[in-house]
C-alpha positions as CSV (number, residue, x, y, z in Angstrom):
1,M,-7.6,17.0,-17.4
2,S,-5.5,14.8,-15.1
3,F,-1.5,15.4,-14.5
4,Q,0.4,12.3,-14.9
5,P,3.2,12.1,-12.7
6,V,6.9,12.0,-14.4
7,L,9.5,9.5,-13.9
8,V,12.8,9.4,-14.9
9,G,14.4,6.2,-14.7
10,T,13.7,3.4,-12.8
11,G,14.8,1.8,-9.5
12,L,17.4,4.2,-7.2
13,V,17.7,6.5,-10.3
14,G,14.0,7.0,-10.2
15,W,13.6,6.8,-6.7
16,Q,15.8,9.6,-6.6
17,F,14.5,11.8,-8.9
18,L,10.6,11.4,-7.6
19,K,11.9,12.3,-3.9
20,A,13.8,15.5,-5.6
21,T,10.1,16.2,-7.4
22,R,7.8,14.6,-5.4
23,E,6.5,17.9,-3.1
24,T,5.8,19.9,-6.9
25,Q,4.3,17.0,-8.3
26,Q,1.9,16.1,-5.6
27,T,0.6,19.8,-5.8
28,T,0.3,19.8,-9.5
29,F,-1.6,16.4,-9.4
30,N,-4.3,17.5,-6.4
31,A,-4.8,20.3,-8.3
32,S,-6.0,18.1,-11.9
33,T,-9.6,19.1,-12.3
34,T,-10.6,15.1,-12.3
35,L,-9.1,15.1,-8.8
36,Q,-10.2,18.2,-7.3
37,R,-14.1,17.4,-9.0
38,D,-13.8,14.1,-6.3
39,V,-12.1,15.9,-3.2
40,D,-14.5,18.4,-3.7
41,Y,-17.9,15.8,-4.0
42,F,-16.4,14.2,-0.8
43,A,-15.9,17.1,1.6
44,E,-19.5,18.5,0.7
45,N,-21.7,15.6,1.0
46,I,-19.7,12.9,3.5
47,G,-21.0,14.5,6.7
48,N,-24.5,13.7,5.8
49,I,-23.0,10.0,6.0
50,T,-24.5,8.3,9.3
51,T,-24.7,4.8,7.6
52,A,-22.5,2.2,6.2
53,E,-25.6,1.6,3.8
54,A,-25.7,5.3,2.6
55,L,-21.8,4.9,2.2
56,V,-22.2,2.4,0.0
57,E,-24.9,3.7,-1.9
58,D,-23.1,6.5,-3.7
59,R,-20.8,5.6,-5.4
60,R,-19.0,8.5,-5.6
61,L,-18.4,8.9,-1.9
62,L,-17.7,5.5,-1.5
63,S,-14.6,5.6,-4.2
64,V,-12.8,8.2,-2.9
65,A,-13.1,6.2,0.7
66,L,-12.0,3.0,-0.5
67,T,-9.2,4.8,-2.5
68,A,-8.1,6.2,0.8
69,F,-7.2,2.7,2.0
70,G,-6.1,1.4,-1.1
71,L,-9.3,-0.8,-1.7
72,Q,-10.1,0.5,-4.7
73,D,-10.7,-2.7,-6.2
74,D,-13.3,-3.6,-3.9
75,L,-16.2,-1.1,-5.3
76,P,-18.3,-3.1,-6.8
77,N,-18.3,-5.3,-3.7
78,K,-20.8,-2.8,-2.1
79,F,-21.9,-6.0,0.5
80,F,-19.2,-7.1,0.9
81,I,-17.9,-3.7,2.2
82,Q,-21.0,-2.7,3.7
83,K,-20.8,-5.4,6.4
84,V,-16.8,-4.7,6.9
85,L,-18.3,-0.9,8.1
86,E,-21.3,-1.8,9.7
87,E,-19.8,-4.3,12.1
88,G,-16.6,-1.9,12.9
89,T,-13.8,-3.0,15.4
90,L,-15.0,-2.6,18.7
91,E,-16.2,-6.3,18.8
92,R,-13.7,-9.0,18.2
93,S,-15.9,-11.4,15.8
94,A,-16.8,-8.2,13.5
95,L,-15.6,-9.0,10.2
96,A,-12.4,-6.6,9.7
97,N,-11.2,-8.1,13.0
98,K,-11.3,-11.4,10.9
99,M,-9.3,-10.4,7.9
100,A,-6.0,-11.1,7.0
101,D,-5.2,-7.8,5.4
102,D,-5.8,-5.0,8.0
103,R,-6.6,-2.6,5.5
104,Y,-10.3,-3.4,5.9
105,K,-9.6,-2.8,9.7
106,D,-8.5,0.5,9.3
107,L,-11.3,1.3,7.2
108,S,-13.7,0.4,9.6
109,R,-12.1,2.0,12.2
110,A,-11.9,5.6,10.6
111,F,-15.4,5.4,10.1
112,G,-16.6,4.2,13.2
113,F,-20.4,3.4,11.8
114,D,-20.3,0.8,15.1
115,N,-19.6,3.9,17.7
116,P,-23.1,4.2,19.9
117,V,-22.6,8.0,19.9
118,A,-22.1,8.7,16.3
119,P,-20.0,7.4,13.4
120,R,-16.7,9.4,12.7
121,T,-17.8,11.1,9.7
122,Q,-19.6,13.7,11.8
123,L,-16.5,15.4,13.3
124,S,-15.0,18.6,11.4
125,A,-12.1,17.5,10.7
126,F,-12.8,14.2,9.5
127,P,-13.3,14.7,5.8
128,N,-9.5,16.4,5.1
129,E,-8.4,13.2,7.3
130,I,-9.7,11.2,4.4
131,L,-9.0,12.7,1.4
132,E,-5.2,13.5,2.7
133,K,-4.8,9.8,2.7
134,Y,-6.9,10.2,-1.0
135,K,-4.2,11.9,-2.6
136,S,-1.8,10.4,-1.5
137,Q,-2.9,6.8,-2.7
138,E,-4.2,8.5,-6.2
139,F,-0.5,10.1,-6.7
140,E,0.6,6.2,-5.7
141,I,-1.7,4.9,-8.5
142,A,-0.6,7.4,-10.9
143,V,2.9,6.4,-10.3
144,G,2.0,2.7,-10.2
145,N,0.7,3.1,-13.6
146,Q,4.3,3.6,-14.9
147,D,6.1,1.7,-12.5
148,E,4.7,-0.8,-9.8
149,T,8.1,-0.9,-7.7
150,L,8.3,2.8,-7.4
151,R,4.6,2.9,-6.4
152,L,5.0,0.6,-3.3
153,A,8.0,2.1,-2.1
154,L,6.2,5.8,-2.0
155,N,3.5,3.6,-0.1
156,F,6.1,1.7,2.6
157,E,7.3,5.3,3.0
158,R,3.9,6.9,3.6
159,N,2.4,3.7,5.4
160,L,4.5,2.1,7.8
161,P,5.4,5.0,9.9
162,E,1.0,5.0,10.7
163,V,1.3,1.2,11.1
164,A,4.1,2.1,14.1
165,A,1.8,5.2,15.3
166,T,-1.2,2.7,16.0
167,S,0.3,-0.5,17.2
168,N,0.2,-0.4,21.0
169,Q,2.9,-3.6,21.0
170,S,5.7,-4.3,19.0
171,D,4.2,-8.1,17.9
172,V,1.1,-6.1,16.9
173,A,2.8,-3.9,14.4
174,W,5.1,-6.9,12.4
175,F,1.8,-9.0,12.4
176,R,-0.1,-6.1,10.5
177,V,2.7,-5.4,8.3
178,M,2.7,-9.2,7.5
179,G,-1.1,-8.1,7.1
180,T,-0.5,-5.5,4.6
181,T,0.2,-7.1,1.1
182,A,2.9,-3.8,-0.2
183,L,4.4,-3.7,3.1
184,R,4.8,-7.1,3.2
185,N,6.5,-7.6,-0.6
186,V,9.1,-4.5,0.2
187,F,9.8,-6.2,3.4
188,E,9.7,-10.2,1.9
189,T,12.0,-8.7,-1.1
190,A,14.5,-6.3,0.9
191,L,15.4,-9.1,3.3
192,G,15.8,-11.3,0.3
193,L,13.1,-14.4,1.9
194,P,12.2,-16.8,-1.0
195,S,8.7,-17.0,-2.4
196,G,7.2,-19.3,-0.2
197,F,8.1,-17.3,2.9
198,G,4.5,-16.7,3.9
199,Q,3.5,-20.4,3.9
200,L,5.2,-20.6,7.2
201,D,3.9,-20.7,10.7
202,I,2.8,-17.2,11.6
203,D,5.0,-16.9,14.7
204,K,8.2,-18.6,12.6
205,Q,7.5,-15.9,10.3
206,L,7.6,-12.6,12.6
207,E,10.9,-14.4,14.6
208,V,12.8,-14.8,10.9
209,F,11.4,-11.0,10.0
210,R,13.4,-9.8,13.1
211,D,16.1,-11.6,13.0
212,K,17.0,-10.9,9.2
213,S,16.0,-7.1,9.9
214,Q,18.4,-7.0,12.7
215,S,21.1,-8.7,10.6
216,R,20.5,-6.6,7.2
217,F,19.5,-3.2,8.9
218,G,20.4,-3.0,12.5
219,V,16.9,-3.2,14.3
220,S,14.5,-5.5,14.9
221,E,11.4,-3.9,15.4
222,I,8.8,-1.9,13.1
223,S,9.2,1.4,15.8
224,E,12.9,1.6,15.4
225,I,12.2,1.3,11.4
226,S,10.0,4.3,11.4
227,E,11.4,6.5,13.7
228,D,14.9,6.5,11.9
229,P,15.1,8.1,8.8
230,E,18.0,6.8,7.7
231,I,16.7,3.2,8.0
232,M,13.6,3.5,6.5
233,N,15.4,4.9,3.4
234,K,17.9,2.3,3.2
235,V,15.7,-0.1,3.4
236,I,13.9,1.2,0.7
237,Q,17.0,1.5,-1.8
238,T,18.0,-2.3,-0.5
239,Y,14.2,-3.3,-1.8
240,L,14.8,-1.3,-4.8
241,L,18.1,-2.8,-5.5
242,Q,16.9,-6.4,-4.5
243,T,14.2,-5.1,-7.2
244,Q,16.5,-4.9,-9.7
245,V,18.6,-7.8,-9.5
246,Q,15.1,-10.3,-9.8
247,Q,14.8,-7.9,-13.4
248,T,18.3,-8.3,-14.5
249,A,18.3,-11.9,-13.5
250,S,15.0,-12.5,-15.3
251,I,16.1,-10.8,-18.5
252,G,19.2,-12.5,-18.7
253,A,17.7,-16.4,-18.3
254,S,15.5,-15.0,-21.3
255,Q,18.4,-13.6,-23.1
256,V,20.3,-16.8,-22.6
257,A,17.3,-19.1,-23.6
258,L,16.8,-16.9,-27.0
259,S,20.7,-17.4,-27.6
260,L,20.1,-21.1,-27.1
261,L,17.2,-21.3,-29.7
262,S,19.1,-19.0,-32.4
263,Q,21.7,-21.8,-32.4
264,I,19.4,-24.4,-33.0
265,P,19.6,-25.7,-36.5
266,T,16.6,-25.1,-38.5
267,R,16.2,-28.5,-39.5
268,S,16.4,-29.8,-36.4
269,L,13.3,-27.7,-34.7
270,L,11.3,-28.9,-38.6
271,G,12.0,-32.6,-37.3
């Protein structure tokens, strides 16, 4: 039996309830039979995997691996994922390094199949490293099935510190955010950026992200945001408020349209 997260309200109200109950809900969710079955299978078998080909041939292991990095939709794309994993990240020409979405790079780096000595699947701490990500992602997916906005807020809270910790330069951190759809979505919404913003030159986007962040949150670097819980919370709350404003405006426009249509005489509609 699978436990479904309990959500009360949307937006800030929903977020505050979810934050207050997250630890308890995550624990209950982790203990669900379906999830535990996959966790146990991964823990028992991943140590036997030494090649990318072996991983993609085991659908259950691959499903856990991809889900851990938010790439579960790529489960049918075995050839593509095998190539991403086999080429690794050590060579600049590797496929993962060419992808705009940094999740592929994170996946490939985590498994390390391009390591000349041995892949990281052989490390004793490896199963738990992946499974912690997997359980968090599965919980977020379950939340997203009810409220996508809250899922993105959870993802932001978990993922932004990881981006900051693994980026040795401030520009790199911002570029990784821009290359990660979920993180980018939160920032663009929180900063009130237009829908066509992503079409601008990448360096111009970086400049705007920094300037807008400094203006709205008082900091301009990802590390400054991720290291300060108050600023992190402010970004998330702004994102949730902006989303609510957009949704309210959309509903309002629909209601106005329906109201106008209701005022049109039936004869004029029928000709």
